C-alpha positions in Angstrom: 70.7 -119.7 36.6 69.0 -120.0 33.2 65.4 -118.9 32.9 62.9 -121.7 32.7 60.9 -121.4 29.5 57.1 -121.3 29.8 55.3 -124.0 27.9 52.8 -123.8 25.1 49.2 -124.7 25.9 45.9 -123.4 27.3 46.9 -123.9 31.0 48.9 -120.9 31.9 50.2 -119.5 35.1 49.1 -116.0 36.3 51.3 -113.2 35.1 54.2 -112.9 37.6 54.6 -109.8 39.7 57.6 -107.7 38.6 60.1 -106.4 41.2 63.0 -104.0 41.1 65.8 -103.9 43.6 68.8 -101.6 43.8 71.5 -104.2 44.5 74.6 -101.9 44.5 76.3 -98.9 43.1 79.6 -97.9 41.5 81.5 -94.6 41.1 82.0 -93.5 37.5 84.2 -90.4 37.1 82.5 -87.9 39.3 79.1 -89.5 39.7 77.5 -92.6 41.2 75.7 -95.2 39.1 73.0 -97.4 40.7 72.7 -101.0 39.7 69.0 -102.1 39.5 68.0 -105.8 39.2 64.5 -106.4 37.7 62.7 -109.7 38.2 59.9 -110.9 36.0 59.0 -114.4 36.9 62.0 -116.5 36.3 63.6 -113.8 34.1 66.1 -111.4 35.6 68.2 -108.6 34.2 70.1 -105.6 35.4 70.0 -101.9 34.4 72.4 -99.1 35.5 71.3 -95.5 36.0 72.6 -92.4 37.7 70.4 -90.2 40.0 69.8 -87.6 37.2 68.2 -90.4 35.1 65.8 -91.1 38.0 65.1 -87.4 38.2 64.3 -87.1 34.5 62.0 -90.2 34.8 60.2 -88.7 37.7 59.6 -85.4 36.0 58.0 -87.1 33.1 55.8 -89.3 35.3 54.6 -86.3 37.3 53.6 -84.5 34.1 52.1 -87.5 32.3 50.7 -89.7 35.1 50.3 -87.1 38.0 52.2 -89.2 40.5 53.3 -87.6 43.8 56.2 -85.3 43.3 57.6 -86.0 46.8 57.9 -89.7 46.0 61.5 -89.4 44.7 64.3 -88.7 47.3 65.6 -85.1 46.8 68.8 -84.0 45.2 72.0 -83.4 47.3 74.7 -81.0 46.2 77.2 -81.5 49.0 78.6 -85.0 49.7 76.4 -86.6 47.0 79.0 -89.4 46.5 79.6 -90.1 50.2 79.2 -93.7 51.2 76.5 -93.0 53.8 74.4 -90.9 51.4 74.8 -93.5 48.5 73.6 -96.4 50.8 70.6 -94.4 52.0 69.8 -93.4 48.4 70.0 -97.0 47.3 67.2 -97.9 49.7 65.1 -94.9 48.8 65.4 -95.5 45.1 64.4 -99.1 45.5 61.3 -98.0 47.4 60.6 -95.5 44.6 60.8 -98.2 41.9 58.7 -100.7 43.8 56.0 -98.1 44.3 55.9 -97.3 40.6 55.6 -101.0 39.7 52.8 -101.4 42.2 51.0 -98.3 40.8 51.2 -99.7 37.2 50.8 -103.5 37.7 49.5 -104.4 34.2 51.2 -102.2 31.6 54.0 -99.8 32.7 54.0 -96.3 31.2 56.3 -96.0 28.2 58.8 -93.9 29.9 59.1 -96.3 32.9 59.2 -99.3 30.6 62.1 -97.9 28.7 63.9 -96.8 31.9 63.7 -100.5 33.2 64.5 -101.9 29.7 61.2 -103.7 29.3 61.5 -103.2 25.5 64.5 -105.6 25.7 63.4 -108.2 28.2 59.7 -108.0 29.2 56.9 -109.5 27.1 54.6 -106.4 26.9 57.6 -104.1 26.3 59.1 -106.3 23.6 55.9 -106.6 21.6 55.1 -102.9 22.0 58.5 -102.0 20.6 58.2 -104.4 17.8 54.7 -103.3 16.9 55.8 -99.7 16.8 58.8 -100.5 14.6 56.6 -102.4 12.1 53.9 -99.6 12.2 56.6 -97.2 11.0 58.7 -99.4 8.7 56.7 -102.5 7.9 55.4 -101.6 4.5 58.8 -100.3 3.5 60.4 -103.7 4.5 57.8 -105.7 2.7 58.2 -103.6 -0.4 62.0 -103.9 -0.5 61.7 -107.7 -0.3 64.6 -107.9 2.2 65.3 -110.5 4.9 63.7 -109.6 8.2 65.8 -110.5 11.2 64.2 -111.2 14.6 65.3 -112.9 17.8 63.8 -115.9 19.6 63.1 -113.7 22.6 60.9 -111.4 20.4 59.1 -114.4 18.9 58.6 -115.8 22.4 57.1 -112.5 23.6 54.7 -112.4 20.7 53.7 -116.1 21.3 53.1 -115.4 25.0 51.2 -112.2 24.3 48.9 -114.0 21.8 48.2 -116.8 24.3 47.4 -114.5 27.1 44.2 -113.5 25.4 44.6 -109.8 26.4 43.6 -106.8 24.3 46.0 -106.3 21.4 46.7 -102.7 22.5 46.7 -102.7 26.3 48.8 -99.4 26.5 46.2 -97.4 24.6 48.8 -96.3 22.0 47.6 -97.4 18.6 51.2 -97.6 17.3 51.9 -100.5 19.8 48.9 -102.6 18.7 49.8 -106.3 18.2 47.8 -106.1 14.9 50.8 -104.4 13.2 52.9 -107.4 14.0 50.3 -109.9 12.7 49.7 -108.0 9.5 53.4 -107.8 8.8 54.2 -111.5 9.6 51.2 -112.7 7.5 52.8 -111.2 4.3 56.5 -111.6 5.0 58.5 -113.8 2.6 62.1 -113.8 3.9 62.7 -114.5 7.6 65.9 -114.9 9.7 65.7 -116.0 13.4 69.1 -115.9 15.2 69.5 -116.7 18.9 72.5 -115.9 21.1 74.8 -118.3 22.8 74.7 -117.9 26.6 72.6 -115.4 28.5 71.0 -112.6 26.5 72.2 -109.1 27.2 72.4 -108.4 31.0 69.7 -111.0 31.7 69.7 -114.7 32.7 67.5 -115.5 29.7 68.9 -118.3 27.6 67.4 -117.2 24.3 68.3 -120.4 22.4 66.0 -122.4 24.8 62.9 -120.3 24.5 59.8 -121.8 22.8 58.1 -119.8 20.1 55.4 -120.3 17.4 56.0 -119.4 13.7 52.4 -120.1 12.6 51.9 -116.3 12.3 54.1 -116.4 9.2 51.8 -117.5 6.4 53.7 -116.6 3.2 57.4 -117.5 3.8 59.5 -118.4 0.9 62.8 -118.5 2.8 63.6 -119.0 6.5 66.9 -119.1 8.3 67.1 -120.3 11.9 70.2 -120.5 14.0 71.0 -121.1 17.7 67.5 -122.1 18.7 66.2 -125.4 20.0 64.3 -127.0 17.1 62.3 -129.1 19.6 60.8 -125.9 20.9 59.8 -124.4 17.6 56.1 -124.7 16.6 54.2 -123.6 13.6 56.9 -123.8 10.9 54.8 -126.3 9.0 52.3 -123.5 8.4 54.7 -122.3 5.7 54.9 -125.7 3.9 52.9 -124.6 0.8 55.2 -121.7 0.1 58.6 -122.4 1.7 61.3 -123.0 -1.0 64.5 -122.6 1.0 65.1 -123.5 4.6 68.2 -123.3 6.8 68.4 -124.6 10.4 71.8 -124.4 12.0 73.1 -125.0 15.5 69.6 -126.0 16.5 68.8 -129.7 15.8 69.8 -133.2 16.9 67.8 -135.0 14.2 66.2 -134.3 10.8 62.8 -135.2 12.3 63.0 -132.3 14.7 62.9 -130.0 11.7 60.8 -131.8 9.1 58.3 -133.6 11.4 57.9 -131.4 14.4 54.2 -131.8 14.8 54.6 -135.6 14.8 57.5 -135.8 17.3 55.3 -137.5 19.8 54.4 -140.3 17.4 56.4 -143.4 16.9 55.0 -144.1 13.5 54.2 -141.7 10.7 54.0 -141.6 6.9 54.2 -138.8 4.3 50.8 -138.0 2.8 50.1 -140.0 -0.3 52.6 -142.8 0.6 51.6 -146.5 0.5 50.9 -147.2 4.1 52.0 -150.5 5.6 50.6 -151.6 8.9 49.1 -149.3 11.5 50.0 -145.6 11.2 49.6 -143.1 13.9 50.1 -139.9 11.9 50.0 -138.9 8.2 52.2 -135.9 7.6 51.9 -133.7 4.4 55.1 -133.2 2.5 57.1 -130.0 1.9 56.1 -129.7 -1.7 57.7 -126.4 -2.4 61.0 -127.0 -0.6 64.0 -127.2 -3.0 66.9 -126.2 -0.8 67.6 -127.4 2.7 70.6 -126.4 4.9 70.9 -128.5 8.1 74.7 -127.9 8.5 76.4 -127.3 11.9 73.9 -129.4 13.9 74.3 -132.6 15.9 72.6 -134.9 13.3 74.0 -138.5 13.2 71.6 -140.1 10.8 69.9 -139.3 7.5 66.5 -140.7 8.7 63.4 -141.5 6.8 61.9 -138.0 7.2 63.7 -137.2 4.0 60.6 -138.7 2.3 58.9 -135.4 3.2 61.1 -133.3 1.0 60.6 -135.1 -2.4 61.5 -132.1 -4.6 64.7 -131.1 -2.8 67.6 -130.2 -5.1 70.1 -128.8 -2.7 70.9 -130.6 0.6 73.6 -129.4 3.0 74.3 -131.7 5.9 77.9 -130.6 6.5 79.5 -130.4 9.9 77.3 -133.0 11.6 78.0 -136.5 12.8 76.5 -138.5 9.9 77.8 -142.1 9.8 76.1 -143.7 6.8 74.7 -142.3 3.5 71.1 -143.6 4.0 67.7 -142.8 2.5 68.9 -140.4 -0.1 67.4 -142.6 -2.8 64.0 -141.1 -2.0 65.3 -137.7 -3.3 65.1 -138.0 -7.1 65.8 -134.4 -7.8 69.0 -134.0 -5.9 71.6 -131.9 -7.7 73.9 -130.7 -4.9 74.8 -132.6 -1.8 77.2 -131.4 0.9 78.2 -134.1 3.4 81.5 -132.6 4.3 82.9 -132.9 7.8 80.9 -135.8 9.0 81.9 -139.4 9.9 81.4 -141.3 6.7 83.8 -144.2 6.2 82.1 -146.0 3.3 80.6 -145.1 0.0 79.2 -148.5 -0.9 76.3 -148.3 -3.3 76.5 -144.5 -3.5 75.2 -144.6 -7.1 72.0 -146.2 -6.0 71.3 -143.2 -3.7 72.8 -140.3 -5.7 72.1 -141.3 -9.2 71.6 -137.9 -10.8 74.0 -135.9 -8.6 76.2 -133.2 -10.1 78.0 -131.7 -7.1 79.1 -133.8 -4.2 81.2 -132.5 -1.3 82.7 -135.3 0.9 85.6 -133.4 2.4 86.6 -134.0 6.0 85.3 -137.5 6.4 87.0 -140.9 7.1 87.1 -142.2 3.5 89.9 -144.6 2.4 88.2 -146.1 -0.7 86.3 -144.5 -3.7 84.9 -147.6 -5.4 81.3 -146.5 -4.5 81.6 -143.5 -6.8 82.4 -145.3 -10.0 78.8 -145.1 -11.4 78.0 -141.5 -10.6 77.9 -140.7 -14.3 76.4 -137.2 -13.9 79.0 -136.0 -11.4 80.6 -132.7 -12.3 82.2 -131.4 -9.1 83.7 -133.7 -6.4 85.5 -132.6 -3.2 87.4 -135.4 -1.4 89.9 -133.3 0.5 90.8 -134.0 4.1 90.1 -137.7 4.0 92.3 -140.8 4.4 92.9 -141.9 0.8 96.3 -143.4 0.5 96.5 -145.4 -2.8 96.6 -143.8 -6.2 94.6 -146.8 -7.5 91.5 -145.4 -5.7 91.4 -142.5 -8.1 90.7 -144.9 -11.0 87.2 -145.3 -9.6 86.5 -141.7 -10.5 88.8 -141.5 -13.5 86.3 -142.9 -15.9 83.4 -140.6 -14.9 82.5 -138.8 -18.2 81.3 -135.5 -16.8 83.7 -134.9 -13.9 85.5 -131.5 -14.2 86.5 -130.4 -10.7 88.2 -132.7 -8.2 89.7 -131.9 -4.8 92.1 -134.4 -3.1 94.2 -132.1 -1.0 95.2 -133.2 2.6 94.9 -136.9 1.9 97.9 -139.2 2.4 98.2 -139.6 -1.4 98.7 -135.9 -1.9 102.3 -136.1 -0.6 103.3 -138.7 -3.2 106.0 -137.3 -5.6 104.4 -136.0 -8.8 101.0 -136.3 -7.1 99.2 -134.0 -9.6 100.3 -135.7 -12.8 99.7 -139.2 -11.4 96.2 -138.3 -10.4 95.5 -136.6 -13.8 96.9 -139.7 -15.6 94.0 -141.7 -14.1 91.6 -139.7 -16.3 93.3 -140.8 -19.5 92.2 -138.7 -22.5 90.1 -136.4 -20.3 93.1 -135.2 -18.3 93.0 -131.8 -19.9 89.4 -131.3 -19.0 89.9 -131.9 -15.2 90.7 -129.1 -12.7 92.5 -130.7 -9.8 92.5 -128.9 -6.4 91.2 -125.7 -7.9 94.2 -125.4 -10.1 93.9 -125.6 -13.9 96.0 -128.3 -15.6 99.1 -126.9 -17.4 100.6 -128.0 -20.7 103.7 -129.2 -18.9 101.5 -131.5 -16.7 99.7 -132.8 -19.8 103.1 -133.7 -21.4 104.1 -135.5 -18.2 100.7 -137.3 -18.2 101.4 -138.5 -21.8 104.8 -139.9 -20.7 103.1 -141.7 -17.8 100.5 -143.2 -20.1 103.2 -144.4 -22.5 105.2 -146.0 -19.6 102.0 -147.7 -18.3 101.2 -149.0 -21.8 104.7 -150.3 -22.2 104.4 -152.1 -18.9 101.2 -153.7 -20.0 102.8 -155.0 -23.3 105.8 -156.3 -21.4 103.5 -158.1 -18.9 101.6 -159.8 -21.8 104.9 -160.9 -23.5 106.3 -162.3 -20.2 103.2 -164.4 -19.7 102.7 -166.3 -23.1 100.8 -169.2 -21.5 98.2 -166.7 -20.3 98.0 -165.0 -23.7 97.5 -168.4 -25.5 94.9 -169.4 -23.0 93.0 -166.1 -23.5 93.2 -166.5 -27.3 91.8 -170.1 -27.2 89.0 -168.9 -24.9 88.1 -166.1 -27.3 88.2 -168.3 -30.4 85.9 -170.8 -28.7 83.3 -168.2 -27.7 80.2 -168.1 -29.9 79.7 -165.3 -32.3 77.0 -162.9 -31.1 75.3 -160.7 -33.6 75.4 -157.1 -32.4 72.1 -155.5 -31.4 70.6 -153.1 -33.9 69.9 -150.6 -31.1 72.5 -147.8 -30.8 74.7 -147.7 -27.7 73.5 -145.5 -24.9 75.2 -142.2 -24.7 76.9 -141.0 -21.6 75.2 -138.2 -19.7 76.3 -134.8 -20.7 77.4 -132.1 -18.2 74.6 -129.7 -17.2 74.9 -126.3 -15.7 74.4 -126.3 -12.0 71.3 -124.3 -10.9 71.7 -121.9 -8.1 69.7 -122.1 -4.8 67.5 -119.3 -3.6 69.7 -117.3 -1.3 69.4 -114.4 1.0 72.2 -111.8 1.0 73.8 -113.8 3.8 73.6 -117.1 2.0 71.8 -120.1 3.0 73.7 -123.1 1.7 77.2 -121.6 2.1 80.1 -121.7 -0.3 81.2 -124.9 -1.7 
């Protein structure tokens, strides 16, 4: 059964009593291993130890904490693996552990905490281990400027520890003081939080469902979050002034969960500085520094109006979601790269009104049959349309006139099995056919020669069509001669946008927006 996550807030339950039970044993080679189940509130986990481990623990506790030496059942040389002795020892060892936990109810001695794996699963043990790690390596990690990886369970433990209001160094060991964590997190710039699918380790703890607070991070420039529940994350907005790159994967069901977490309880909200219409419950400040946002591999079905909160975004990755319609992107004037691959888009109507300055657009893996909505994306340089439902070669004409387009992908569409598919697609680009790289393959001289032949054949067909319809030609000539003469404007024609080099996002060594 999954552990129930404790909620945020001032009303907190008393700290649960920890218990340890020896629930069984198993024979490994020539010795017996005892299976211990530890319970801490709703959290449970198992640890395995042989008798010699108990003996070593006991010797250290006798020396350090002066506990009764006779508390541990004695060693046996003869018949130590017999069933009767093992069953009796299981009961005696359980009594031994329960006595130790009762002797140290608040903070277990370090040697006992490690023996029972508190540093993996128990709040005080987790925070003590993390504090000691940062005491020893914190300055080195900050100086190197590397990404610091931490788990949701560790963040949950720190959050719980802070809310308990206890001394920051309950164990008396200065290395385990919570202050080492707070000093480190206050200055950290690059953070990665990765949960686990299913139970964590040998426990019943569902790490991806645990709540935690990120407000202890005051200087983040980049954050990556995966396999967490975005609805249970608090405090991320504390990094709004500095955060430039954010990735949230396998964690969200809507964009609002990520961008407007503190207003999730409100029905109405507006970004700060917006023209307010009607009653507004909450005014939310925008993510002014955010230029790259990766929300791929979530369960997002809508590009909602929370995009107003990221006005300076340049790189947006919404791939591998369930987006149905290309909405609200007109609010993002600085967009350069958009990845909407592997969604459920079936229409591109009015795309130019929402993606006016786009340079890279990935629409692979959708339900597209028509491309007419792309015909005015004059700044487009890279376009991926692979794995769609495009059947007719005529659809390619909608992108054939785009002046800056250099890379096009159309593989795994029905039209890609048409004979001479490549040359027929390249022919749609006319004089620019040599400038286009189709399906990541550079155009060859032989293909260009074939394109010229196709163009000549098409031109001959058009001439023949005109000659075979003389009435239509006479009618057109009469209409043209009757049209008034219009003096050309003195203003020069507008020049087509020129291709610009694509800026790169801020990435960790793992990558935050993924490969195109």
